[in-house]
C-alpha positions in Angstrom: 44.3 164.0 99.8 42.0 165.4 102.5 44.2 167.1 105.2 44.2 165.5 108.5 44.2 161.9 106.3 47.1 160.9 108.1 45.8 161.4 111.9 45.2 158.1 113.6 41.6 156.5 113.4 39.2 156.2 116.5 40.2 152.7 116.7 44.0 150.7 117.2 45.2 148.3 114.8 45.1 146.1 118.0 41.7 146.5 119.0 40.3 145.8 115.2 42.7 142.5 115.0 41.2 141.4 118.2 37.6 142.5 117.4 37.4 140.4 114.3 38.8 136.8 116.1 35.8 137.4 118.6 33.5 138.4 115.9 34.3 135.3 113.9 33.7 133.0 116.9 30.7 134.6 117.1 29.6 133.5 113.7 31.0 130.1 114.3 29.2 129.9 117.6 26.1 131.3 118.8 24.9 133.0 115.4 25.7 129.2 113.5 23.5 127.5 116.4 20.5 130.1 116.0 20.5 129.6 112.1 20.4 125.9 112.5 17.4 126.4 114.5 15.6 129.6 112.4 16.7 131.0 109.1 16.1 134.8 109.1 12.9 136.0 107.4 14.7 136.8 104.4 17.6 135.8 102.5 18.4 139.5 102.3 18.1 142.5 103.5 18.6 146.4 102.2 17.8 150.2 102.5 17.1 152.0 99.3 19.9 150.2 97.5 22.6 149.4 100.2 22.8 146.1 101.7 22.3 145.9 105.3 24.3 143.6 107.1 23.3 141.2 110.8 25.1 143.7 112.5 27.8 146.1 112.8 30.7 147.0 114.5 34.0 149.4 114.9 35.4 147.1 111.8 32.6 148.4 109.8 34.2 152.2 110.2 37.8 151.0 111.0 39.0 154.4 109.0 36.8 157.1 110.6 38.5 160.0 111.9 36.7 162.4 114.2 38.3 165.5 113.0 38.1 164.8 109.4 34.9 163.1 109.4 32.5 164.5 112.3 33.7 167.6 113.5 31.6 169.4 116.2 28.3 170.9 115.3 28.6 174.1 113.8 32.2 173.6 112.4 33.7 172.3 109.5 32.8 169.6 108.0 29.2 170.4 109.9 28.4 166.2 109.5 27.2 166.8 113.2 24.8 169.9 112.2 25.1 173.5 111.2 24.7 175.2 114.6 26.6 174.3 117.8 23.3 174.1 119.5 21.2 172.9 116.8 17.5 172.8 118.3 18.5 173.6 121.7 18.7 177.2 120.6 15.3 176.8 118.6 13.3 174.5 116.9 13.3 173.9 113.1 10.8 175.8 111.0 7.7 174.1 110.9 5.9 174.6 107.6 2.9 173.2 105.3 2.7 172.9 102.1 -0.5 175.0 101.0 -2.5 176.8 98.1 -5.5 175.8 96.3 -8.0 177.5 94.1 -7.7 181.3 94.2 -5.6 183.5 95.7 -8.5 184.8 98.4 -9.0 181.4 99.4 -5.3 180.3 99.9 -5.1 183.7 101.9 -7.4 182.2 104.5 -6.0 178.9 104.9 -2.4 180.6 105.2 -3.9 182.9 108.4 -5.3 179.6 109.4 -2.0 177.8 109.7 -0.5 180.9 110.7 -2.9 180.9 113.6 -2.2 177.3 114.5 1.6 178.2 115.0 2.9 177.7 111.8 6.3 179.6 111.6 6.6 179.9 107.9 4.6 179.6 104.8 5.0 177.0 101.8 3.3 178.1 98.8 1.7 175.2 96.3 1.3 176.7 93.0 -1.9 175.0 90.6 -0.5 173.3 87.0 -0.8 176.2 85.0 1.2 178.5 86.9 3.7 176.3 87.3 3.7 175.8 83.4 3.4 179.5 82.6 0.2 179.5 81.4 -2.6 182.1 82.4 -5.8 180.4 83.9 -7.6 181.3 81.1 -5.5 179.5 78.6 -7.1 176.5 76.3 -4.2 174.5 77.8 -4.5 174.9 81.6 -9.0 175.2 81.9 -8.9 172.0 83.8 -6.3 172.3 86.2 -6.7 175.8 87.6 -6.5 175.9 91.5 -6.3 171.9 91.6 -3.2 171.6 93.1 -2.4 174.5 94.3 -3.3 178.4 94.1 -3.8 180.0 90.9 -1.5 183.2 90.2 -2.0 185.1 87.2 -0.1 188.5 88.0 1.0 190.8 90.7 -2.8 191.5 91.3 -3.2 187.9 92.3 0.3 187.8 94.5 -1.0 190.9 96.3 -4.3 189.3 97.4 -2.2 186.0 98.5 -0.3 187.8 100.9 -2.9 190.4 101.5 -2.7 191.3 105.7 0.3 189.0 105.7 3.1 191.0 106.9 6.2 190.3 104.2 9.0 191.6 106.4 7.6 189.3 109.2 7.1 185.9 107.4 9.3 183.2 105.8 8.1 182.3 102.6 9.0 179.0 100.7 7.3 179.2 96.7 7.7 175.8 95.3 8.1 176.9 91.3 11.0 176.2 89.1 10.5 177.2 85.2 8.6 180.3 86.0 10.7 181.0 89.0 11.9 184.5 88.0 8.4 185.4 87.5 6.9 184.2 90.7 10.1 186.2 92.8 9.5 189.1 90.9 5.9 189.4 91.6 6.7 188.8 95.3 9.1 191.3 95.7 6.3 193.6 93.8 3.7 192.6 96.4 6.0 193.6 99.1 6.5 197.0 97.7 3.1 197.5 97.7 3.0 197.0 101.5 6.1 199.0 101.8 8.3 196.2 102.7 11.6 196.9 100.4 13.2 193.7 99.0 16.3 194.1 101.5 13.8 192.8 104.3 12.3 189.9 102.4 13.5 185.9 103.9 12.2 182.9 101.8 13.2 180.5 99.3 12.1 180.0 95.7 12.8 176.5 94.6 13.9 177.8 91.0 15.4 174.2 90.4 14.7 173.6 86.9 16.8 170.6 86.1 15.2 168.1 88.2 11.9 168.8 86.3 13.6 167.2 83.2 13.7 164.1 85.0 11.2 163.5 87.5 8.1 166.1 87.9 7.6 167.6 84.0 6.9 170.8 85.0 9.6 172.8 82.2 9.0 174.8 79.8 12.5 176.2 78.0 15.3 174.2 77.3 17.9 173.1 80.0 20.6 175.8 78.7 18.4 179.1 79.1 16.7 177.3 82.2 19.8 177.2 83.8 20.6 180.9 82.7 17.5 182.1 84.3 18.5 180.1 87.7 21.7 181.7 87.3 19.9 185.4 86.9 17.9 185.1 90.4 21.2 184.4 92.1 22.8 187.0 90.8 20.3 189.7 90.9 19.4 188.4 94.9 22.9 188.8 95.9 22.6 192.2 95.4 19.1 193.2 95.8 17.9 190.5 97.9 20.2 189.8 100.1 18.1 187.5 102.6 16.8 185.4 100.1 17.6 182.3 99.5 18.2 182.3 95.7 17.5 178.4 94.8 16.3 175.5 96.4 18.4 172.3 94.8 15.7 169.8 95.1 16.4 165.7 95.4 12.7 165.6 96.9 11.0 165.0 93.1 13.7 162.4 91.8 13.5 160.0 95.0 9.6 160.4 94.7 10.1 159.3 91.5 12.1 156.3 92.3 15.7 157.4 93.0 17.5 155.9 95.5 18.9 157.7 98.8 22.3 157.5 96.9 21.1 158.7 94.1 19.2 161.7 95.3 22.1 163.0 96.8 24.3 162.2 93.7 22.1 163.7 91.0 20.9 166.9 93.3 24.8 167.9 93.7 25.1 167.3 90.1 22.4 169.5 89.6 23.5 172.4 92.2 27.3 172.1 90.2 25.6 173.1 87.1 24.2 176.0 88.6 26.8 177.2 90.7 29.2 177.0 87.1 26.5 178.9 85.7 27.1 181.9 88.4 30.4 181.9 88.2 30.2 182.2 84.5 28.2 185.1 85.0 30.7 187.2 87.1 30.1 185.8 90.6 32.5 185.0 93.4 31.2 181.8 94.9 30.7 183.4 98.3 28.9 185.5 96.7 25.8 183.5 96.2 26.3 179.7 97.7 25.8 181.1 101.8 22.1 181.5 100.0 21.9 178.0 98.2 19.3 176.3 100.2 17.9 172.5 99.8 14.7 170.5 99.9 15.2 166.7 100.6 12.7 163.6 100.7 12.4 161.6 103.8 11.3 158.2 102.9 10.6 155.3 105.2 14.0 153.9 106.2 14.9 155.4 109.5 18.6 154.7 109.7 19.3 155.6 105.8 17.3 159.0 106.2 19.4 160.1 109.5 22.7 158.6 107.8 21.8 160.7 104.4 21.2 164.1 106.2 24.8 163.9 107.7 26.3 162.5 104.2 24.8 165.4 102.6 26.6 167.8 104.7 29.9 166.4 104.9 29.9 166.2 101.5 28.7 169.4 100.6 31.4 171.0 102.8 33.9 169.0 101.3 32.6 169.8 97.8 32.6 173.9 98.2 36.0 173.5 99.8 37.9 171.7 98.0 36.5 171.8 94.8 35.3 175.3 94.6 37.7 177.1 96.9 34.8 178.8 98.9 36.1 180.7 102.0 33.1 181.5 103.8 32.1 178.6 106.4 28.4 179.9 105.4 29.1 178.5 101.7 30.0 175.1 103.2 27.0 174.7 105.3 24.1 172.9 103.4 20.9 174.2 105.1 17.8 171.7 104.1 13.9 172.2 104.2 12.8 168.1 104.3 9.2 167.1 103.1 8.1 163.6 104.2 8.1 161.4 101.3 4.5 161.9 99.2 5.4 158.6 97.2 5.2 156.5 100.5 1.5 157.9 100.9 -1.1 155.4 100.2 -4.7 155.7 99.4 -5.6 152.1 101.0 -6.0 152.8 104.7 -5.0 156.4 104.6 -4.7 156.7 108.6 -1.6 154.9 108.3 -0.1 157.7 106.6 -0.6 159.5 109.8 2.7 157.2 111.2 4.6 156.8 108.2 4.5 160.9 108.3 5.4 160.7 111.8 8.6 158.3 111.6 9.9 160.1 108.7 9.4 163.4 110.6 11.6 162.2 113.9 14.1 160.8 110.8 14.8 164.1 109.6 15.1 165.5 112.8 17.1 163.2 114.2 19.2 164.2 111.0 19.2 167.5 112.0 17.2 169.5 109.4 16.1 173.3 109.3 12.8 173.0 108.2 10.5 170.4 107.7 6.8 169.8 106.2 4.7 167.0 106.5 2.8 165.3 103.8 -0.6 165.0 104.8 -2.3 161.4 105.5 -5.3 162.2 102.8 -3.0 163.5 100.0 -2.8 160.1 98.4 -6.8 161.1 97.6 -7.0 164.7 97.2 -5.7 168.1 98.8 -5.5 168.0 102.3 -8.1 168.8 104.3 -7.9 171.4 107.6 -8.1 168.9 110.2 -5.1 166.9 108.0 -3.2 169.9 107.7 -3.7 170.4 111.7 -2.4 167.0 112.5 0.2 167.0 109.8 1.4 170.3 112.4 0.7 168.7 115.6 2.8 165.7 114.8 5.8 168.2 114.5 4.9 170.0 117.8 5.0 166.4 119.5 8.1 165.6 118.2 9.4 169.0 119.2 8.0 169.2 122.7 7.6 165.5 123.8 10.1 163.0 122.3 13.8 164.4 123.6 14.7 164.2 119.9 15.5 167.8 119.9 17.5 167.9 123.4 20.8 166.7 122.0 22.9 167.5 118.5 23.6 164.4 116.5 21.9 162.0 118.8 23.0 159.1 116.6 26.4 159.8 115.9 28.9 156.6 116.8 26.3 154.4 115.9 28.1 151.9 113.8 25.7 151.2 111.6 24.6 155.3 111.3 28.4 156.0 110.2 28.5 153.0 108.0 25.6 154.4 106.5 26.8 157.6 106.1 30.1 156.6 104.6 28.3 154.6 102.3 25.8 157.0 100.7 28.4 159.2 100.4 30.4 157.0 98.3 27.8 156.1 96.3 27.0 159.4 95.5 30.1 160.6 94.4 30.2 158.0 92.0 27.0 159.0 90.4 28.2 162.5 90.5 31.6 161.3 88.8 29.7 159.3 86.0 27.6 162.8 85.3 30.5 164.8 85.2 32.1 162.3 82.7 29.1 162.4 80.4 29.9 166.3 80.1 27.7 167.4 83.5 24.1 167.4 84.3 22.6 169.1 81.5 24.4 166.8 78.9 23.0 163.6 80.8 19.6 164.9 81.5 19.6 165.7 77.6 21.0 162.3 77.2 18.0 160.6 78.8 21.0 158.8 81.2 19.5 160.1 84.4 15.9 159.4 83.9 17.1 156.1 82.6 18.8 155.3 86.1 15.7 156.7 88.1 13.2 154.3 86.1 15.3 151.5 86.7 15.9 152.1 90.3 12.0 152.8 90.7 11.1 149.6 88.5 13.4 147.5 90.9 11.5 148.6 94.0 8.3 147.9 92.4 9.4 144.3 91.7 10.2 144.3 95.2 6.7 145.2 96.3 4.9 143.1 93.4 6.8 140.1 94.9 6.3 140.9 98.8 9.6 141.3 99.2 8.8 144.7 100.4 5.6 145.0 102.5 3.2 147.7 102.5 0.8 147.8 105.3 -2.3 148.1 103.8 -1.4 147.6 100.1 0.2 144.1 99.7 -0.2 142.8 103.1 -2.7 143.3 106.1 -5.6 144.3 103.8 -8.7 144.8 105.3 -12.0 144.6 103.0 -14.6 147.5 102.7 -13.1 150.3 103.4 -14.5 153.7 102.9 -12.4 156.6 102.5 -12.5 159.5 104.8 -13.8 162.4 103.7 -11.9 164.4 101.3 -11.3 167.9 100.2 -12.1 169.0 96.6 -12.2 172.7 95.0 -15.1 174.3 94.3 -15.6 174.8 90.3 -17.0 178.5 91.4 -13.7 179.4 92.6 -12.3 178.5 88.8 -15.0 180.6 87.5 -14.0 183.3 89.9 -10.6 183.4 88.9 -11.2 183.5 85.3 -13.6 187.0 86.0 -10.6 188.3 88.2 -8.3 187.5 84.9 -10.7 188.9 82.5 -11.6 192.0 84.5 -7.7 192.9 85.4 -6.8 192.5 81.7 -9.2 195.6 81.1 -8.0 197.6 83.9 -4.0 198.0 83.4 -2.2 200.7 80.9 -1.6 198.1 77.7 1.0 200.2 76.2 3.3 200.0 79.3 2.5 196.2 79.4 3.8 195.9 75.6 7.0 198.2 75.8 7.9 196.1 79.1 7.5 192.9 77.0 9.3 193.9 74.2 12.1 194.8 76.6 12.1 191.7 77.7 12.6 189.6 74.9 15.5 192.4 74.0 17.2 191.3 77.0 16.4 187.2 76.7 18.3 187.9 73.5 21.0 189.6 74.9 23.6 188.6 77.6 22.1 190.5 80.3 20.1 189.6 83.8 16.7 189.2 83.1 15.3 190.0 86.7 15.1 194.0 85.9 13.1 193.5 82.7 11.0 190.5 84.5 10.4 192.6 87.5 9.6 195.6 85.0 6.7 194.0 83.4 5.4 192.7 86.6 5.1 196.1 87.6 3.3 196.9 84.9 0.6 193.9 85.7 2.0 191.6 82.6 0.2 188.4 83.1 2.6 185.1 83.9 1.5 183.6 80.6 2.4 186.7 78.9 6.1 187.1 80.3 6.6 183.7 79.9 5.3 183.5 76.4 7.7 186.4 75.3 10.6 184.0 76.7 9.1 181.3 75.0 9.3 183.4 72.0 13.2 183.6 72.6 14.3 180.4 74.2 11.7 178.2 72.3 10.0 175.0 74.4 11.9 171.8 75.1 10.8 168.6 74.3 11.7 165.0 76.3 13.8 162.6 74.8 12.1 159.1 74.8 13.5 157.2 77.6 13.0 153.4 77.5 
C-alpha cells in the first residue's frame, strides 16, 4: 500500500453525499428537459480510448489525496512538474527536428535554426543511416538524404557540426539501432573540437524496442539490441555524465495508432526492460536513471494530453521509488521532450496543420514538458521548408511569450475532468504494463507480436470512426474544398546524393585500412563476449570505419531480426 494511503481526501463523505443528491436532481430536472428538446450531437464521446462524461464533479475524484497524488512542483510524486518554478524560471527547450541531404547542407540548416532563436538541435538521420547502411550500399541508394542527413563516418559527423561548439549546444539525435555508433561519432567529433566527453550535453534516442512495434528501423534481434542500449547507459554513466543515454519513446507507438494509455503503458514496459538490463550489467539504479529521458507524442485531444503528462510523471516516480528502490529524487523525475503528432498532419488543406500543432504545443506546455519540437505544417507532403520551420518555431515563441500559459505551474490542477483523466490514464497504463509483465516482459511481448496486435487494433478502431464520420478531421472527411493547390514543398537535390557518394568514395581512399580492419576485428570479439561494446565502437569510429562497416561487424555476431507476421 502506498504511503499516506490513510490520510483524508480533499472531500468529506458528507459533502460528497450532498453533492450526489444535487447531481441526481439536476439530471432529473434541467438536464432531462434539455435532452427532451434537443439530443446531444452524438450518443457517446471519448478521448483516444476513455469515455467522456457530460460533466465532472468531486464525485469523480473522491479519493484524491493532495499529498499522495499531487504534491508540490519539484517534489515527489512530481505530478505537478519537475521543477518548483517550471517555466517561470526558464522556458522549455525549443527544438526543431532537422536534417537532409549531406552533412554540409544540414550544417547550414542547423546554423539557420540557431540564428532564429532555437535553443537546441535535433538531428534527423536518413533511412540508410537508421538501418546501419552506408550511402553506397545497394540497399540504400534510393533513400540517401531523403528523410534526414546521411552520416556514413566520423568525417560526416565532423562536417555536420562544423562551427557549432559542442560544449555550448544541446543535441538530440533520433537514432536507435545504430545509436552506439552515432553517439561514438559525436563524442569523437567533439574530441576533434577539443571538447571533452564530460562537457557534452544532449540525448541519443537509443530506444530500439519501439522500432519492432512501430517504425521498423531495427537491425539486430531484441536481445542484443537491449544489450547495446544498456552498454550506452553504462558507458555514459562513467564517461559522458551529462548525456541523456536513452530517450524512451512513446511517440512512434502513438503515431502508429496506440491510444494515450497504451502509449504510457507500452513505453514504461520498454523502460523496464532497459533498466533491468542495465542493473544486470552491475549498475545501480541511481547511477543511470537520472539520465533516462523521454519523447512522447502530443495529439489533438487537449485535455487528455495535459492529463497524460501529469500521469506519466506520477506513475514513473512511484515505479522508480516503490519497484526499483531509487533514492535519488532525480531518478524519479520524468523529463520529457514532446513532438506534436506527425500522424495528425494532413496533406489536404495543409495550412490547418498550423492550428493543430499550435493546440498540441499548448497542451504540452500546460502539461509541463521540458522540450518541444513541432511537426511542420507541410510535413505531410515532404521535408519542411525554411518557412515552415520558422512558423513552427514562432508558434512556440508566441505560446511562451504571449499566452500566459507559462506564467503559473500546472494550471489545470484541480480540474475535476483533468484530475479524473490523470487517474484513469494511469490506471489503464498499469493494466497494460501488468499484461506485458505476465507475458514475460517487453521483449517477449514484442517477439510474440502481442504489442503489435494491440496497436493495430487501436489504429483500426480509430480509422473506422474516421471512415464513419464519428471522428471529424477538418478538410479530410468534412469541410472539404475542391481544387486545392498544394503549397511549395521541399525536395532534395539529387546532386547532393551524388556528392555524398563521392565524399564516401574519397573517404575510403584516405584512411588507414589496417587500423580499420583491426578495430573491426576487435569489435567482433567484444560483441561475442560480455564486455561493454562502446569502447570498441569508439575506437573503430576514431579510425574512420564507416557506419555500414561497424554495423556489419555487429551483424556478423548478433544476426538480423525478422519480424513475426501480425494479422
